C-alpha positions as CSV (number, residue, x, y, z in Angstrom):
1,X,0.0,0.0,0.0
2,X,1.4,3.4,-1.0
3,X,1.1,5.9,1.9
4,X,0.5,9.7,1.6
5,X,3.8,11.5,0.9
6,X,4.6,15.1,1.8
7,X,7.9,16.9,1.0
8,X,9.1,19.9,3.0
9,X,12.2,21.6,1.7
10,X,14.5,22.9,4.4
11,X,17.7,24.9,4.4
12,X,20.0,21.9,4.0
13,X,17.8,19.2,2.3
14,X,14.3,17.8,2.4
15,X,12.1,16.3,5.1
16,X,9.8,13.7,3.7
17,X,6.7,12.5,5.5
18,X,5.5,9.0,4.4
19,X,2.5,8.0,6.3
20,X,3.5,8.5,9.9
21,X,7.2,8.1,9.2
22,X,9.7,11.0,8.7
23,X,12.7,10.7,6.5
24,X,15.4,13.3,5.9
25,X,17.4,13.6,2.6
26,X,20.3,16.0,2.0
27,X,20.3,15.7,-1.9
28,X,17.4,16.0,-4.3
29,X,18.7,13.3,-6.5
30,X,18.8,10.8,-3.7
31,X,15.3,11.7,-2.5
32,X,13.7,11.4,-5.9
33,X,15.5,8.0,-6.5
34,X,14.1,6.7,-3.2
35,X,10.6,8.0,-3.9
36,X,10.7,6.2,-7.3
37,X,11.9,3.0,-5.6
38,X,9.2,3.3,-3.0
39,X,6.5,3.7,-5.6
40,X,7.8,0.6,-7.4
41,X,7.5,-1.6,-4.3
42,X,6.3,0.2,-1.2
43,X,6.1,-2.9,1.0
44,X,9.7,-4.0,0.3
45,X,11.1,-0.5,0.8
46,X,9.2,0.0,4.1
47,X,10.6,-3.3,5.3
48,X,14.2,-2.2,4.4
49,X,13.8,1.2,6.1
50,X,12.4,-0.4,9.3
51,X,15.1,-3.1,9.4
52,X,17.9,-0.5,9.2
53,X,16.4,2.2,11.3
54,X,19.0,4.0,13.4
55,X,16.6,4.5,16.3
56,X,15.3,0.9,16.5
57,X,18.4,-0.6,18.2
58,X,16.5,-1.2,21.5
59,X,19.2,0.9,23.2
60,X,22.3,-0.6,21.7
61,X,24.9,1.0,21.7
62,X,24.6,3.5,24.5
63,X,23.3,6.9,23.4
64,X,21.0,5.7,20.7
65,X,17.3,6.1,21.5
66,X,15.1,3.1,22.0
67,X,12.0,2.3,19.9
68,X,8.9,3.5,21.7
69,X,5.4,2.5,20.6
70,X,3.7,5.3,18.6
71,X,0.3,4.4,20.2
72,X,-0.2,2.6,23.5
73,X,-1.1,-1.0,23.1
74,X,0.2,-1.4,19.5
75,X,2.1,-4.5,18.5
76,X,5.3,-4.1,16.5
77,X,3.5,-5.3,13.4
78,X,0.6,-2.8,13.9
79,X,3.0,0.1,14.2
80,X,5.3,-0.9,11.4
81,X,4.4,2.3,9.5
82,X,5.4,4.3,12.7
83,X,8.6,2.6,13.6
84,X,11.4,4.7,12.1
85,X,12.9,8.0,11.4
86,X,15.9,7.8,9.0
87,X,18.4,10.4,7.8
88,X,20.6,10.2,4.7
């Protein structure tokens, strides 16, 4: 399922909201390539982003934030669209 996508240009790149996820890109070319890839296979791209999320390490190593449920009572599967923020 393709989620709503919103792009916000900022001083040093782009903040992209995909569903309830936030991604940050420094370069226009990389952002557009990732958006094209997402539209080609949204489920696979979401799985990749969630699997490599920098804030989903459950506290390892020290100093990295743990994953918190976006909504109380959700399972990890239910919140898969809300599990990551990723920066490039």
